[in-house]
N, C-alpha and C positions, 0 to 999 in steps of 0.2 A: 504494500500500500504506500503510495506517494502522497505526502501531505503538502498542499500548496496554500500559500497566503497571498492575497492581493490587497495592497494598501494604496488607496487612491481616494481623494476627496470628492470625485465626480461620479455620481451614480451611473450615468451612461457608460463611462469607461469601465467601471466595475462589472457591469453586465456584459459588455463586449468581451473583456478578457476572460470572464468566467465561461462564456459560450465557447471561446476559442480553446480554452484549456480542456473542456469536455470533448470537443471535437478532436483535439490532439490525442487525448487519452483513448478515445474510441478507435482511432486509426492504429494506435500502438498496442491495443488490447491491454491497457494498463489500468489497474484500479487506483482511483484517486479520491481524496477528500479536499474540499476547498473552504477556506475561511476568508471572509471579507471584512475589511476594516477601512474606516474613512480618515484616520489620522494615526500618527506614530504612537501617541500616548495610549490610545485604545489598544493597539497591537501589543505594546509592551506590557500593559496591565493583564491582558488575556493570556499572554504567553506563560504567565506564572501558573495558570490553571488548566490550559489546554495542552494537547500533544504538541511536540516540537514540529517546527516547519522544516521541510526539506528544501523547497524552492519558494523564494519570495519575489513576487512581481511588485516593484516599488516605484511610486511616483516621487518626485523630488519636491515640487512646489505645493506644499500642503499647509493648512493653518497649524500654528504651533511649531513643533519640531519638524525640521525638513527631513526628506528622505535620506540625504547625505549624512545628516547628524545621526539618524537612526541606524544607518548602516555602520557608521564608525563605532557607535555604542555597542552594537551587536558583536563586532569584531574584537573590541576591547574586552568583552566578556568571554571571548573564546568560541563564539558560535560559528559553526562551520557550514551553515546553510548556504545554498546557492542563491545569489542575488542577481536579478535581472531588472535594471532600471528601465521604466517605460514612462517617458516624460516629454513635455513640450519644450524643455529648456536644453539648449546646446552648450551652455557655459560650464557645465560640471563634468565634462567627459573625463578629464584627468583625475578628478576626485573619485569618480566612479571606479576607475581601475586601481586607485590606491586602496580601495576596500575589497579588491579582488572580485569585482563583479564579473559575472559571465559575459554580460553585454550591456550596451547602453543604447536603447532604442528611442528614436524620436517619433512622437505622435504626429500624424496618424500612422499606426503600425500595420504593415501588411501581414496577412496570415502566414505566408511562406517564410517571411523573415522571423516572425515570432516562433514558428515551429522549429526552425533551425536552432534557435537559441535554447528552446526547451529540450531538444535532443542533446545539445551540448551540456546543459546542466544535468540532465539525467545520466549522461556518460560520466561526468565528473563525480557524481555521487557513487557510482559503481566502482570507480577507481580509488576513491579516497577512503571508503569505509566498508569493511566486510558486510555483506548482506545476503539474505536468503532469497532466491528467486524461485517462484513456483507458479504452477497453473491452478486457478480456481475455476469454479463453474462460470464465472463472469469474465474471465480473461486471465491476464498475468498480474502477479503481485510481487512487490519487493519490500522486504522488511529488514531493517538493520539488525544484525545479530545482537547488539547490546539492548535492543528493544524487545527481544524475545525472552519471556520468562521460562516457558517450557513447551515441548511438543508432546502431543498425546495421540497415540494411534487410535484410529476409528475405522475399523474394518479395513478397506483398501485405501482409505483416505487418512489424512493427518490433520488434527486441529492444532493451529499455531496460536498459542496463548501469549498475548503481548502485555507489556507493562503499562503502555501509555493510555491516556484517557480513562475509560471505565472498565479496563480489562478486556480490550477488544480481542475477539477470537476469529481467526480466518481459517477457512477450510481448504487445505491443499489436496489436489487430486493425486498426489504422489504418496507412496507409502513412507512410513517413518524411517525405514532403513535407507532409502534413497536420499532423503533429506539429511540424515545423519552423515552420510558420505560426503554430501556437498558442504555441510558445515565444517567437517573435520579438515577439509582442504585449506581453510583459512582461519580456523580458531581451535584453541585447546581449552576453551572455557565451558564446554558442554560434556555431560556425562550421562550415560544410559543407566538409570537406577532400576529399570524394569523393562521388559520387552515392549511395554506400552508407553514408557515415559523417558524422554530425553530432557534433562534439566540444564538450565544455565547456572553454573556454579556461583556466579556473582549475585544471583537472586535467591540463593539458599540462605535462610536465616538460622536454621537449627537442624541438626541431624540426630535422630534417635535410632534405636536398633531396627525399628520396623518402618519408619517413615521419615520423610524430610518435610520441613515447613518452609514454604516459599515466602518471599517478602510480601506477597499479596495476601498472606494468611492461609492459603490453601495447603493442604497436607496430602502428600503423594506417597504411595507404598514403595518400599524398597524390596526388591526380589531377594529370595533366600540366597545367601552366598555373595551378595553384592555390597554388604555393609563395609567390610574392610577395604575393598577397592575404592569405594566412594570416599571414605575418610582420607585415604592416601591421595586421591585425585584432588580433593578439596584443599588439603594442606599444601600440595604442590602448586595449585592454582594461585593461592594467596602468597606463597613464597615467590613465585614469578612476578606477581603484581608489585611486590616490595623492592624488587631488584632494579 
């Protein structure tokens, strides 16, 4: 799942960009969610409660904090989201690239131009941070590994339980073994505690003989004979994190 935010003080522009994003996602068979904000302050306030943004489409000339100031603040906080400026101002191109923007588009924006920038931003996300890519009933989905709490086998499918929002659950059409192989190519943070459960060790808050408790409060069973290996993997994971 890709999470987009559009921040622009003009309602027609918000609607236009939202329509183009959904069109782009439909062509790429990619699942997306879109949040709309009319100023930087509203965006910053909501970010403390909503899921993180992957790609931000940002106007510059808005009431209150400008788009450039917002971008600088996000970078100072260490945010790695992809930023695409969509603005009527040509005077801030250099500032745009100083905050590592994907592109700087001048209104009115052509669809083909916007789609190229969205493709570039999506590609950057895939390069910069390990993610799980899989097919759902509605198309393709992409979830960052650090946003996954655990995987749960469900017949021939797999439920992907996420940390963000209200505990979002996505259904992959792939089996848990196939997804485990994909994850293990780029991360050592996951451990299979049971044939039906693959957990993110960074999300484990407590381990007992028979179950693990996740940061979400959920308790998952440990298969017989897996307790010692789980404890070893858990200690090794945090030892690596401290190095």
